[in-house]
C-alpha positions in Angstrom: -4.8 -8.1 32.4 -3.4 -8.4 28.6 -3.8 -11.2 26.2 -2.0 -12.1 23.0 -3.1 -14.8 20.8 -0.6 -16.7 18.4 -1.6 -19.2 15.8 0.5 -21.2 13.6 -0.8 -22.5 11.1 1.0 -25.7 9.5 1.0 -27.7 6.4 -0.2 -31.6 6.2 3.3 -32.0 4.8 5.1 -31.4 8.5 2.3 -32.5 10.6 4.1 -35.1 12.4 7.2 -32.9 13.1 4.9 -30.3 14.2 3.1 -32.4 16.7 6.8 -33.5 18.1 7.9 -30.0 18.3 4.4 -28.6 20.2 5.1 -31.3 22.8 8.6 -30.7 23.6 10.3 -27.3 22.0 7.2 -25.2 21.9 5.7 -26.2 25.3 9.0 -25.7 26.9 9.6 -22.3 25.5 6.3 -21.1 26.7 6.5 -22.8 29.9 9.9 -20.8 30.1 8.5 -17.2 29.8 9.2 -14.8 32.5 6.2 -12.4 31.9 3.8 -14.6 31.1 1.1 -15.2 34.2 -1.3 -18.3 32.3 -1.3 -19.5 28.8 -3.3 -22.1 27.1 -1.8 -24.3 24.1 -4.6 -25.4 21.8 -5.5 -27.4 18.8 -7.5 -25.4 16.8 -10.7 -27.4 15.6 -12.2 -25.5 12.4 -14.1 -26.2 9.3 -12.5 -23.3 7.6 -8.9 -24.9 7.9 -9.0 -27.3 4.8 -5.5 -28.3 4.4 -2.9 -28.4 7.2 -3.8 -27.9 10.9 -3.6 -24.7 13.4 -2.3 -24.7 16.8 -3.1 -21.5 19.3 -1.1 -20.1 22.1 -2.9 -17.9 24.0 -0.9 -15.9 26.7 -1.7 -13.4 29.5 0.2 -10.8 30.8 -0.2 -8.6 33.7 -0.3 -5.3 31.1 0.0 -4.2 27.8 3.9 -3.2 28.4 4.7 -6.4 29.1 2.8 -8.2 26.2 4.5 -5.5 24.1 8.1 -6.2 25.2 7.4 -9.8 24.5 6.1 -9.0 20.9 9.1 -7.1 20.1 11.8 -9.5 21.6 10.4 -13.0 22.7 8.0 -13.6 19.5 10.8 -12.6 17.4 13.1 -15.0 18.5 10.5 -17.4 18.6 9.5 -16.8 15.1 13.3 -17.4 13.9 13.4 -20.8 15.6 10.4 -21.9 14.0 11.6 -20.4 10.3 14.8 -22.0 10.9 13.4 -25.3 11.5 9.9 -25.3 9.3 10.8 -22.7 6.9 7.6 -21.6 5.0 5.6 -24.7 6.2 4.3 -22.6 9.3 2.4 -19.3 9.1 2.6 -17.4 12.1 -0.4 -14.7 12.9 -0.7 -12.6 15.8 -3.6 -11.2 17.6 -4.0 -9.0 20.1 -7.3 -9.6 22.3 -8.6 -6.5 24.6 -10.6 -8.2 27.0 -14.1 -6.4 27.9 -15.4 -8.6 30.7 -13.8 -11.8 31.9 -14.0 -14.5 34.5 -10.6 -15.7 34.6 
């Protein structure tokens, strides 16, 4: 199992448009990813975020190779689409997670 966490930090300026995007476009993109076995799309609640909001997409892959392929190809495409629509109002952070123990 190989896991990738993608966090999208958005400004308050685009909050309504981003919510609509998450519910339709982002969800559809994630749902149609071929190599993703499971996913979770979440609104992040954090006291550390004083401005804007964070949305997280947790993707679970069969192995590191499929995750790496996703990052090299699909994540670039997703990033380009989001940047084209929202510009600098969305920052994207990726985190590679290496499970030590799991009960999924």
